[in-house]
C-alpha positions in Angstrom: 0.0 -0.4 0.2 3.5 2.2 1.0 4.4 1.3 -2.4 1.8 2.4 -4.3 1.2 5.7 -2.7 4.3 6.8 -3.0 4.2 5.5 -7.2 1.0 7.6 -7.7 2.9 10.8 -5.7 5.5 10.1 -7.8 3.7 10.6 -11.0 1.6 13.1 -9.9 4.5 15.3 -8.8 6.1 14.7 -11.9 3.1 15.5 -13.6 2.4 19.1 -12.1 3.5 22.2 -12.3 5.3 22.3 -9.0 5.8 25.9 -7.1 7.2 27.5 -3.9 6.3 31.3 -3.9 9.0 32.5 -1.6 12.9 31.7 -1.1 15.8 34.4 0.6 18.4 32.1 -1.7 19.2 35.2 -3.6 20.4 36.9 0.2 22.8 34.0 1.1 24.3 32.6 -2.1 27.2 35.1 -1.9 27.6 34.8 2.0 28.0 31.1 1.9 30.3 30.9 -1.2 27.5 29.0 -3.4 26.0 29.8 -6.6 23.0 28.6 -7.5 23.9 26.1 -10.7 26.1 23.9 -8.8 24.7 21.3 -6.3 26.5 22.3 -2.5 26.1 20.5 0.6 25.0 23.7 2.1 21.5 25.9 2.2 18.1 24.3 1.0 18.4 25.6 -2.5 19.9 25.4 -6.0 18.8 24.2 -9.3 20.2 20.6 -9.3 18.1 20.2 -5.8 15.2 22.0 -7.5 14.8 19.5 -10.1 15.2 16.7 -8.4 12.3 18.0 -6.0 10.6 18.7 -9.3 10.1 22.1 -8.8 8.9 24.1 -12.1 8.9 27.4 -10.6 10.5 29.1 -7.5 10.2 32.8 -6.7 13.5 34.5 -5.4 12.7 37.3 -3.5 15.6 40.3 -3.0 14.5 40.4 0.4 16.0 44.1 2.2 16.8 42.8 5.6 17.2 45.4 8.5 20.3 45.6 8.5 19.9 47.8 4.7 17.2 50.2 6.0 19.5 53.2 5.3 20.2 52.2 1.7 17.0 49.8 0.9 16.6 50.6 -3.1 20.9 49.9 -3.5 20.2 46.4 -1.7 17.2 45.7 -3.5 19.2 46.5 -6.8 22.3 44.2 -5.8 20.3 41.4 -5.6 18.8 41.6 -8.2 21.8 42.0 -9.6 22.6 38.7 -8.4 19.5 37.0 -10.1 20.1 38.0 -13.6 24.0 37.0 -13.4 22.9 33.7 -11.9 19.9 33.3 -14.8 22.5 34.4 -17.4 24.8 31.6 -16.2 22.5 29.3 -16.0 20.6 29.4 -19.8 20.1 25.8 -20.3 18.5 25.0 -16.6 16.4 28.2 -15.8 14.4 31.1 -17.5 13.5 34.4 -15.8 9.5 34.2 -16.0 7.0 37.2 -16.1 3.5 35.9 -17.3 1.7 32.8 -17.4 2.7 31.9 -20.7 6.8 32.4 -19.9 6.3 29.8 -17.5 4.5 27.3 -18.9 7.0 28.0 -21.9 10.1 27.3 -19.4 8.6 24.0 -18.4 8.1 22.7 -21.4 11.7 23.4 -22.7 12.7 21.3 -19.4 13.9 24.1 -17.6 13.2 26.2 -13.9 11.0 29.1 -14.2 12.4 31.7 -11.8 10.4 34.5 -10.5 11.8 37.9 -9.2 10.4 39.4 -6.3 11.1 42.3 -3.9 10.2 41.6 0.1 10.4 45.2 1.6 8.7 48.3 0.4 10.7 50.3 1.8 13.1 49.7 -1.4 10.8 51.9 -3.1 12.0 55.3 -0.8 8.6 57.0 -0.9 8.3 56.9 -5.1 6.5 54.6 -7.2 8.0 55.4 -9.6 10.9 53.2 -8.7 8.2 50.8 -9.4 7.6 50.8 -12.9 11.9 50.7 -12.5 11.9 47.2 -10.9 8.8 46.3 -13.5 11.7 46.8 -16.6 14.0 44.7 -14.4 11.6 41.8 -14.3 10.3 41.9 -10.8 6.8 40.6 -10.8 5.9 40.5 -7.2 6.4 42.9 -4.0 6.4 42.2 -0.2 4.6 45.6 1.3 6.2 45.3 4.7 8.7 43.0 6.3 8.1 42.6 10.2 8.6 46.5 10.4 7.5 49.9 9.8 7.9 51.7 6.5 6.9 54.4 4.3 3.9 51.5 2.8 2.5 50.6 6.2 3.0 48.5 9.6 4.3 45.4 9.6 3.4 42.6 12.2 6.2 44.0 15.2 5.6 48.0 14.8 3.8 49.0 18.0 1.4 50.8 15.9 -2.4 49.7 15.0 -2.8 51.8 11.9 -2.9 50.4 8.2 -1.7 51.9 5.1 -0.8 54.8 5.2 -1.4 57.4 1.8 1.6 55.4 -0.1 0.7 52.6 0.9 -2.4 53.1 -0.9 -0.5 54.6 -3.9 1.9 51.4 -4.3 -1.3 48.8 -4.7 -2.9 51.1 -6.9 0.2 51.1 -8.7 1.0 46.9 -8.5 -2.5 46.7 -9.5 -2.0 48.8 -12.6 0.8 47.3 -13.4 0.0 43.8 -12.6 2.9 42.6 -10.5 1.2 40.4 -7.1 1.2 42.4 -4.1 2.7 39.9 -1.0 0.6 40.8 2.4 3.1 38.3 4.2 4.7 40.0 7.6 1.8 43.2 6.8 -0.1 44.0 10.1 -3.6 42.6 9.9 -4.8 46.5 9.6 -3.0 46.8 6.8 -3.8 43.1 5.5 -7.7 44.1 5.8 -6.9 47.3 3.6 -5.2 45.6 1.3 -7.7 43.0 0.3 -10.5 45.7 0.4 -8.9 48.0 -1.9 -6.8 45.3 -4.7 -8.4 45.0 -7.8 -6.8 41.6 -8.3 -5.7 38.9 -6.3 -3.1 39.1 -3.5 -0.6 36.3 -2.4 0.5 35.5 1.3 3.9 34.1 -0.1 5.2 32.6 3.4 2.4 32.9 6.1 0.7 29.6 8.3 -2.1 29.3 10.7 -2.9 31.2 13.7 -5.1 29.2 14.6 -2.6 25.9 15.2 0.3 28.4 15.8 -0.4 31.8 17.5 2.7 33.6 16.6 2.1 37.0 15.0 3.5 36.3 11.6 0.6 33.7 10.9 -3.4 34.0 9.5 -6.0 34.1 11.5 -8.8 32.4 10.2 -10.6 35.8 9.5 -7.3 36.9 7.1 -7.8 33.4 6.0 -11.4 34.1 4.8 -10.8 37.3 3.3 -7.4 36.1 1.3 -10.0 33.0 0.0 -12.7 35.7 -0.6 -10.2 37.8 -2.5 -9.2 35.0 -4.3 -5.5 34.9 -3.4 -3.0 32.1 -2.0 -1.4 31.5 1.0 1.9 30.2 0.5 2.1 27.3 3.8 6.0 28.2 5.3 8.4 25.2 6.1 9.9 27.8 9.2 9.5 25.7 12.8 8.4 28.9 14.8 5.6 29.5 12.3 4.9 25.1 12.6 4.1 25.0 16.5 8.2 25.6 17.7 10.4 22.9 18.3 11.7 20.6 15.9 8.2 20.3 13.5 7.9 17.7 10.9 6.5 16.9 7.5 3.0 16.6 9.6 2.9 19.8 11.0 3.0 21.1 7.7 0.4 19.4 6.8 -2.2 20.0 9.9 -1.5 23.9 8.8 -2.3 22.6 4.9 -5.6 21.3 6.1 -6.3 24.0 8.8 -6.4 26.5 6.0 -7.9 24.2 3.5 -11.0 23.9 6.3 -11.0 27.6 6.5 -10.8 29.0 3.3 -11.1 26.2 1.0 -8.6 24.2 -1.5 -8.1 27.0 -3.9 -6.8 29.3 -1.0 -3.8 26.7 -0.4 -0.3 26.9 -2.0 3.2 26.3 -0.6 5.9 28.8 0.5 9.5 27.1 1.9 10.9 30.4 3.2 14.1 28.2 2.3 17.4 29.7 2.8 15.3 32.1 5.1 15.1 29.9 8.2 17.7 27.8 10.0 16.3 24.3 9.6 13.0 23.5 7.9 10.4 21.2 9.2 12.0 17.2 8.9 11.6 15.5 6.4 11.2 18.5 4.1 15.2 19.9 4.7 15.5 20.7 0.9 13.8 21.7 -1.9 14.8 18.1 -2.9 12.2 17.0 -0.4 9.2 18.6 -1.7 8.0 14.8 -3.6 7.5 13.5 0.1 4.8 16.3 0.8 2.9 15.1 -2.4 3.1 11.9 -0.9 1.6 13.4 2.5 -1.2 15.0 0.8 -2.2 11.8 -1.0 -2.0 9.6 2.3 -4.0 12.6 4.1 -6.8 11.4 1.4 -6.7 14.6 -1.0 -8.1 13.6 -4.3 -4.9 14.5 -7.4 -7.0 17.6 -8.6 -6.6 18.9 -5.0 -2.7 18.0 -4.6 -2.4 19.4 -8.3 -4.4 23.0 -7.0 -1.9 23.1 -3.1 1.2 22.3 -4.6 1.2 24.8 -7.5 -2.2 25.1 -10.4 -3.8 27.9 -7.4 -0.7 30.1 -7.4 -0.2 29.4 -11.4 -3.8 30.9 -11.2 -3.3 33.9 -9.1 -0.5 34.7 -11.7 -2.3 34.1 -14.7 -5.1 36.7 -13.2 -2.5 38.9 -12.2 0.3 38.9 -14.3 1.0 40.3 -18.1 
């Protein structure tokens, strides 16, 4: 029986466009003397392991960590440059994609599709004009805040309880106009509600779990999950131990969060957002990006039908991409 499940899971995984909506690999490549095209024992993600894990679309975040708060745009451009350099050096294995058609073309040619995002709206430095330039460089997603406050609004760790600023609303409007994914992970509850009410496009929470199972400020309440589902958006269940329940969580806890999100918001609002290379040790059993087939097998063992498994591991995010990106 176990062998039958794993055989079915392997085939389903192979047939699917597996999507991971968040990693912090760009920031750690130079720090760890790694290259995206080289298989190493360091970190959680590289192209060889993405292919082993059957990942067809990987979001790469240019994460503006707090140490760069004085020059956030400079840091964003440095990370974008790292991304573009890696794309140029690995043209046989990866393709920088900007819309759904390009994703499918990359998949059909046997390449990993790579979608570039920026994590931290402080890189705009108060100007929506910067968005247009980032768009030209190929950025197709923006996480509005990290944990702290910036010009757009408050993150989950900010002491203020206000929502989006006037500039934040302007940014949401411009992101809608350009056709860029809006990411509400890290955003305060008030800001989250503002975005869901104001955005004319579906939004994503690229790497957030369920607060009902793990009461962490980075996780989403049932109300937030329902709002996201009503918006047509998707949340990426993440592998960060602190967001799964603390301690040394395993694949079981990841599946528990998927179960809860699906029960609250429906199957169409659930996806995957690992945060590989942004956390110390991911959930046991999903230690790096080569391990994703184990999650597909786990979903089948939990009783999900093939169609729902395909939605969770990729199709839900692809739906939003098709609706938002031009």
